[in-house]
C-alpha positions in Angstrom: -24.7 4.3 -9.6 -22.8 1.2 -9.0 -22.6 0.0 -5.2 -20.1 -2.8 -3.6 -21.5 -4.9 -0.9 -21.0 -4.1 2.6 -19.8 -6.3 5.5 -22.3 -7.2 8.2 -20.8 -4.6 10.5 -21.1 -2.0 7.7 -24.8 -2.8 7.0 -25.8 -2.6 10.7 -24.1 1.0 10.7 -25.8 2.0 7.3 -29.0 0.6 8.9 -28.8 2.8 11.8 -28.3 5.7 9.8 -30.8 5.1 7.4 -33.4 4.3 10.4 -32.8 7.8 12.3 -32.0 10.0 9.3 -33.6 8.6 6.2 -32.4 10.4 3.2 -32.1 13.9 4.8 -28.5 15.5 5.1 -26.6 15.1 7.9 -23.4 16.3 9.5 -20.5 14.5 10.8 -21.8 15.3 14.7 -25.2 13.7 13.9 -23.5 10.2 12.8 -21.4 10.3 15.9 -24.3 10.6 18.1 -26.2 7.8 16.4 -23.4 5.3 15.9 -21.4 6.4 19.2 -18.1 5.8 17.5 -14.9 7.6 18.2 -13.7 10.4 15.7 -11.3 8.0 14.0 -13.6 4.8 13.5 -16.4 7.0 12.4 -14.0 8.7 9.8 -13.2 5.2 8.4 -16.8 4.0 8.7 -18.1 6.9 6.6 -15.5 6.7 4.1 -16.2 3.1 3.5 -19.8 3.7 3.0 -19.0 6.5 0.5 -16.3 4.3 -1.5 -18.9 1.4 -1.5 -21.4 3.8 -2.9 -24.0 3.6 0.1 -23.2 7.3 1.1 -22.7 10.6 -0.7 -21.1 13.8 0.4 -21.3 17.6 -0.7 -19.4 20.7 0.8 -21.4 22.0 3.7 -23.1 25.5 2.4 -22.0 27.5 5.3 -18.9 25.8 7.0 -16.2 25.5 4.4 -14.3 22.7 6.5 -17.4 20.4 6.8 -19.2 18.2 4.6 -23.0 17.4 4.3 -23.7 13.5 4.3 -26.7 11.6 2.8 -27.4 7.9 3.1 -28.3 6.5 -0.4 -31.8 4.8 0.0 -31.6 1.2 0.3 -33.6 0.5 -3.1 -31.4 2.5 -4.9 -28.3 1.1 -3.5 -29.2 -2.2 -3.7 -30.1 -2.2 -7.4 -26.7 -0.7 -7.8 -25.1 -3.9 -6.8 -26.6 -5.8 -10.1 -24.6 -3.2 -12.4 
């Protein structure tokens, strides 16, 4: 897995999610409560974290219009920077 560097703001948001959730799956609403961002800013943040390889997503098992998110553990994400 290859990751791309995060901006300092993206890294702060990544760290906040990691510190609260670890590698547990979470929903959009969970991230909203932790990061206290409005919906559009949160969508952009999660998209950028995923695009840069620091977040994974999969379909929600019971809600077809939702996704489950998972933060990539820091050691895996940092290791991916060197690839």
